C-alpha positions as CSV (number, residue, x, y, z in Angstrom):
1,M,25.8,-46.9,112.2
2,L,22.2,-45.9,111.5
3,N,22.6,-47.1,107.9
4,I,23.7,-50.5,109.2
5,I,20.8,-50.6,111.7
6,W,18.1,-49.8,109.1
7,A,19.6,-52.1,106.5
8,S,19.6,-55.0,109.1
9,M,16.0,-54.3,110.0
10,I,14.9,-54.4,106.4
11,V,16.8,-57.6,105.6
12,I,15.5,-59.3,108.8
13,G,11.9,-58.2,108.0
14,V,12.1,-59.5,104.4
15,V,13.7,-62.8,105.4
16,W,11.1,-63.3,108.2
17,A,8.3,-62.6,105.8
18,A,9.7,-65.0,103.3
19,F,9.9,-67.8,105.8
20,H,6.3,-67.2,106.9
21,G,4.8,-66.7,103.5
22,N,4.0,-63.0,103.9
23,I,6.0,-61.6,101.0
24,A,2.8,-60.3,99.3
25,A,1.9,-58.4,102.5
26,V,5.4,-56.9,102.6
27,T,5.2,-55.8,99.0
28,Q,1.7,-54.3,99.5
29,G,3.0,-52.5,102.6
30,L,5.9,-51.0,100.6
31,L,3.6,-49.7,97.9
32,D,1.1,-48.2,100.5
33,S,4.0,-46.6,102.4
34,A,5.4,-45.1,99.2
35,A,2.0,-43.5,98.3
36,E,1.6,-42.3,101.9
37,T,5.1,-40.7,101.8
38,V,4.3,-38.8,98.7
39,S,1.1,-37.5,100.1
40,L,2.8,-36.4,103.4
41,C,5.6,-34.7,101.5
42,V,3.1,-32.7,99.5
43,T,1.2,-31.6,102.6
44,M,4.4,-30.7,104.4
45,L,5.7,-28.8,101.4
46,G,2.7,-26.5,101.5
47,V,3.1,-26.0,105.3
48,V,6.8,-25.3,104.9
49,S,6.3,-22.9,102.0
50,M,3.6,-20.9,103.8
51,W,5.4,-20.5,107.1
52,S,8.8,-19.9,105.6
53,G,7.2,-17.2,103.4
54,I,5.6,-15.6,106.5
55,L,9.0,-15.7,108.3
56,K,10.7,-14.0,105.2
57,I,8.0,-11.3,105.1
58,A,8.5,-10.7,108.9
59,E,12.3,-10.5,108.3
60,R,12.0,-8.0,105.5
61,S,9.4,-5.9,107.3
62,G,11.7,-5.5,110.3
63,L,9.5,-7.5,112.6
64,V,12.3,-10.1,113.2
65,D,14.7,-7.3,114.1
66,R,12.3,-6.0,116.7
67,L,11.7,-9.4,118.1
68,A,15.5,-9.9,118.2
69,R,15.8,-6.7,120.3
70,V,13.2,-8.2,122.7
71,L,15.4,-11.2,123.0
72,E,18.5,-9.2,123.8
73,P,18.2,-9.7,127.6
74,V,18.0,-13.4,127.0
75,L,21.0,-13.4,124.7
76,R,23.0,-11.4,127.2
77,F,22.2,-14.0,129.9
78,L,22.9,-17.0,127.7
79,F,25.9,-15.6,125.9
80,P,27.7,-13.2,128.3
81,R,31.0,-13.4,126.3
82,L,29.4,-12.7,122.9
83,P,30.2,-9.1,121.8
84,E,27.1,-6.8,121.7
85,D,27.6,-5.9,118.0
86,H,28.5,-9.4,116.7
87,P,26.4,-10.6,113.7
88,A,25.9,-14.0,115.4
89,R,23.5,-12.4,117.8
90,R,21.0,-11.7,115.0
91,S,21.4,-15.2,113.6
92,I,20.8,-16.8,117.0
93,A,17.8,-14.6,117.6
94,V,16.2,-15.6,114.2
95,N,16.9,-19.2,115.0
96,M,15.2,-18.9,118.4
97,I,12.2,-17.1,117.0
98,A,11.7,-19.7,114.3
99,N,12.0,-22.5,116.8
100,I,9.5,-20.8,119.1
101,L,7.0,-20.6,116.2
102,G,7.7,-24.3,115.5
103,L,9.4,-23.7,112.2
104,G,12.4,-26.0,112.6
105,W,13.0,-26.0,108.8
106,A,13.2,-22.2,108.8
107,A,15.4,-22.2,111.9
108,T,18.1,-24.4,110.3
109,P,19.6,-21.8,107.9
110,A,19.9,-19.3,110.7
111,G,21.4,-21.9,113.0
112,L,24.0,-22.8,110.5
113,Q,24.9,-19.2,109.9
114,A,25.1,-18.6,113.7
115,M,27.5,-21.5,114.1
116,K,29.6,-20.3,111.2
117,E,29.8,-16.8,112.8
118,L,30.6,-18.2,116.2
119,A,33.4,-20.4,114.7
120,Q,34.8,-17.2,113.1
121,L,34.7,-15.4,116.4
122,E,36.5,-18.2,118.1
123,E,39.2,-18.1,115.4
124,E,39.6,-14.4,116.0
125,R,40.0,-15.1,119.7
126,R,42.7,-17.7,119.0
127,E,44.6,-15.3,116.9
128,A,44.4,-12.7,119.6
129,A,45.5,-15.1,122.3
130,A,48.5,-16.2,120.2
131,C,49.9,-12.7,120.8
132,V,50.3,-13.5,124.5
133,P,51.6,-17.1,124.7
134,G,51.0,-18.8,128.0
135,K,48.6,-16.2,129.2
136,E,45.4,-17.2,127.4
137,H,43.7,-18.5,130.6
138,L,44.0,-15.0,132.2
139,S,41.7,-13.4,129.6
140,Q,37.9,-13.5,129.9
141,K,37.8,-14.1,126.2
142,A,40.3,-17.0,126.2
143,A,39.7,-19.1,123.1
144,A,38.9,-22.8,123.0
145,P,41.6,-25.1,121.4
146,S,41.5,-25.5,117.7
147,G,38.9,-28.0,116.6
148,T,37.0,-27.6,119.9
149,A,33.5,-26.0,120.1
150,S,33.4,-22.8,122.0
151,R,31.2,-22.1,125.0
152,E,28.8,-20.1,122.8
153,M,28.6,-22.9,120.3
154,C,27.8,-25.5,122.9
155,T,25.2,-23.3,124.6
156,F,23.6,-22.4,121.3
157,L,23.5,-26.1,120.2
158,I,21.9,-27.2,123.6
159,I,19.3,-24.3,123.5
160,N,18.5,-25.1,119.8
161,I,18.0,-28.8,120.6
162,S,15.7,-28.0,123.6
163,S,13.8,-25.4,121.5
164,L,10.8,-23.9,123.3
165,Q,7.8,-24.1,120.9
166,L,4.6,-22.2,121.2
167,I,3.1,-23.5,117.9
168,P,4.4,-27.0,117.0
169,M,3.5,-26.7,113.3
170,N,5.2,-30.0,112.4
171,M,3.2,-32.0,114.8
172,I,-0.1,-30.2,113.9
173,A,0.5,-30.9,110.2
174,Y,1.3,-34.5,110.9
175,R,-1.8,-35.0,113.0
176,A,-4.0,-33.3,110.4
177,E,-2.6,-35.4,107.6
178,Y,-3.3,-38.6,109.5
179,G,-6.9,-37.7,110.3
180,S,-6.7,-36.3,113.9
181,A,-10.0,-34.9,115.1
182,A,-8.2,-32.1,116.9
183,P,-4.7,-31.6,115.4
184,A,-4.0,-28.5,117.6
185,A,-4.6,-30.4,120.8
186,I,-0.9,-31.0,121.0
187,V,-0.2,-27.3,121.6
188,G,-0.6,-27.4,125.4
189,P,1.5,-30.5,126.0
190,A,4.1,-29.3,123.6
191,I,4.5,-26.0,125.4
192,A,4.8,-27.8,128.7
193,A,7.3,-30.3,127.4
194,T,9.5,-27.8,125.6
195,T,9.4,-25.3,128.4
196,A,10.7,-28.0,130.8
197,S,13.4,-29.0,128.3
198,T,14.5,-25.4,127.7
199,L,14.7,-24.6,131.4
200,A,16.8,-27.7,131.9
201,A,19.0,-26.7,129.1
202,V,19.5,-23.2,130.5
203,V,20.3,-24.5,134.0
204,F,22.8,-27.0,132.5
205,C,24.5,-24.3,130.5
206,R,24.8,-21.9,133.4
207,V,26.1,-24.6,135.7
208,M,28.7,-25.7,133.2
209,D,29.8,-22.1,132.6
210,H,30.2,-21.6,136.4
211,K,32.2,-24.8,136.6
212,R,34.5,-23.7,133.8
213,A,35.0,-20.3,135.5
214,I,36.0,-22.0,138.8
215,I,38.4,-24.4,137.0
216,S,40.0,-21.5,135.1
217,S,40.5,-19.5,138.3
218,Y,42.7,-22.3,139.7
219,K,44.9,-22.6,136.6
């Protein structure tokens, strides 16, 4: 759908320019945008490389593990059904830490790994529930139907999208690239906005979990 929308916008723009004699301006705009894109990519490559390297150093030095332990109370609150020793906990913690630091590109691999591990956990739950046909809903760890995201997966996705950020590195880099006099001025508003979105996400997840628990108790 997005491909159709973007293609339609391009075609409409070119046709409009042709009717109004502005093809030269469109061509110049395309050339300027191409040069600007290359410049922006080079800038972002440097930022991504530096902060991804710092995150990797923090991971190998054990700092990430210590921060993950600090996040344990948060993980227990958000994912009460997730086993204490499950590897997904660390992947989720790394993803959250990267997002808090504004490193969305570094958070993505950890997020994908967490989803993979949560999917495996749900498959194990389905296999365990199959041993007691018709009684799945009586178990606290009842599995979601095959092909359906689990509670943990939905919660993680929502929290990942809301993503509290203390240092919005992406926006700071963009503002610096385009000549902002104070690139870091976005920090305060970003913290306020992402704090509100994260709190809304947490409340939504807890309300939905409570609703599911009530529905399950009547089955």
